[in-house]
C-alpha positions as CSV (number, residue, x, y, z in Angstrom):
1,M,-23.5,-6.1,38.6
2,K,-24.2,-9.2,36.6
3,D,-22.2,-12.3,37.5
4,I,-20.2,-13.6,34.4
5,N,-20.2,-17.5,34.2
6,L,-16.9,-18.0,32.3
7,R,-17.9,-21.6,31.7
8,K,-20.7,-20.5,29.5
9,I,-18.8,-18.2,27.3
10,N,-17.4,-19.9,24.2
11,A,-15.0,-18.7,21.5
12,H,-17.6,-18.1,18.9
13,Q,-19.3,-15.4,21.2
14,I,-16.1,-13.7,21.9
15,S,-15.2,-13.6,18.2
16,G,-18.7,-12.2,17.3
17,W,-18.5,-9.6,20.0
18,G,-15.0,-8.6,18.6
19,K,-16.1,-8.6,15.0
20,S,-18.9,-6.2,15.7
21,H,-16.9,-3.9,17.9
22,W,-14.0,-3.9,15.5
23,I,-16.3,-3.0,12.6
24,T,-17.6,0.1,14.5
25,L,-14.2,1.0,15.7
26,Y,-12.6,1.0,12.2
27,R,-15.3,3.0,10.8
28,I,-14.9,5.7,13.5
29,I,-11.2,5.7,12.9
30,W,-11.5,6.0,9.2
31,T,-14.2,8.8,9.5
32,I,-11.8,10.8,11.8
33,L,-8.9,10.3,9.7
34,F,-10.8,11.4,6.6
35,F,-12.2,14.4,8.1
36,S,-9.0,15.5,9.8
37,M,-7.1,15.1,6.5
38,L,-9.7,17.1,4.8
39,A,-9.3,19.8,7.4
40,V,-5.6,20.0,7.0
41,G,-5.8,19.9,3.3
42,S,-8.4,22.8,3.3
43,Y,-6.2,24.9,5.5
44,V,-3.1,24.5,3.4
45,W,-5.1,25.2,0.5
46,Y,-6.7,28.3,1.8
47,R,-3.4,29.5,3.3
48,N,-1.3,29.1,0.0
49,L,-4.1,30.5,-2.2
50,Y,-5.4,33.4,-0.3
51,R,-2.7,34.3,2.3
52,P,0.6,34.0,0.8
53,E,3.2,35.1,3.4
54,W,6.6,35.8,2.0
55,S,9.0,38.0,3.6
56,E,10.8,40.7,1.6
57,S,14.1,38.5,1.6
58,E,12.2,35.6,0.4
59,K,10.6,37.7,-2.4
60,M,13.8,39.0,-3.5
61,N,15.6,35.6,-3.3
62,F,12.9,34.1,-5.6
63,I,13.2,37.1,-8.1
64,N,17.0,36.8,-8.2
65,T,16.8,32.9,-8.8
66,Q,14.5,33.3,-11.7
67,P,16.0,33.3,-15.2
68,K,16.3,37.0,-16.6
69,G,15.2,36.2,-20.1
70,G,14.1,33.5,-22.3
71,S,16.8,31.7,-24.2
72,L,15.8,31.7,-28.0
73,K,17.1,28.6,-29.8
74,R,17.2,30.0,-33.4
75,E,17.9,26.6,-35.1
76,D,15.0,25.0,-33.4
77,L,12.8,28.0,-34.3
78,S,13.9,27.8,-38.1
79,K,13.0,24.2,-38.0
80,V,9.6,24.7,-36.7
81,I,9.0,27.5,-39.2
82,Q,10.1,25.2,-42.0
83,R,7.7,22.5,-40.8
84,I,4.9,25.0,-40.7
85,E,5.7,26.1,-44.2
86,L,5.8,22.5,-45.6
87,N,2.4,21.7,-43.9
88,R,1.0,24.9,-45.5
89,E,2.2,23.9,-48.8
90,R,0.7,20.4,-48.5
91,F,-2.6,21.7,-47.4
92,D,-2.8,24.2,-50.3
93,Q,-2.0,21.3,-52.8
94,E,-5.0,20.0,-54.9
95,A,-6.1,16.8,-53.5
96,F,-5.7,13.9,-55.8
97,P,-8.9,11.7,-56.6
98,V,-8.9,8.4,-55.0
99,K,-10.4,5.4,-56.8
100,N,-13.4,4.1,-55.1
101,I,-12.5,0.5,-54.3
102,F,-16.3,-0.2,-53.7
103,K,-17.5,0.4,-57.2
104,P,-16.4,-2.1,-59.9
């Protein structure tokens, strides 16, 4: 093994060695983190999309908690119908000619 002379090592050499190793290390860490999160996300996506696993009690609980019918708000519906009719009437009206401001 090589003998290391501690008197010849300075702080600049140590910081250079640390920087190069740190750059390599953090790239490896981020790559592993990225691919592990990609794998976990893919697994969760696949499981939820292609293999939903609900027991019968969970299915019945979900069905029972959903609203049984839509609630129709007649006042809001009549307001919407009135606006549609008003827009239709405005559209059907004849367009008024506008004076061309660029011609004298």
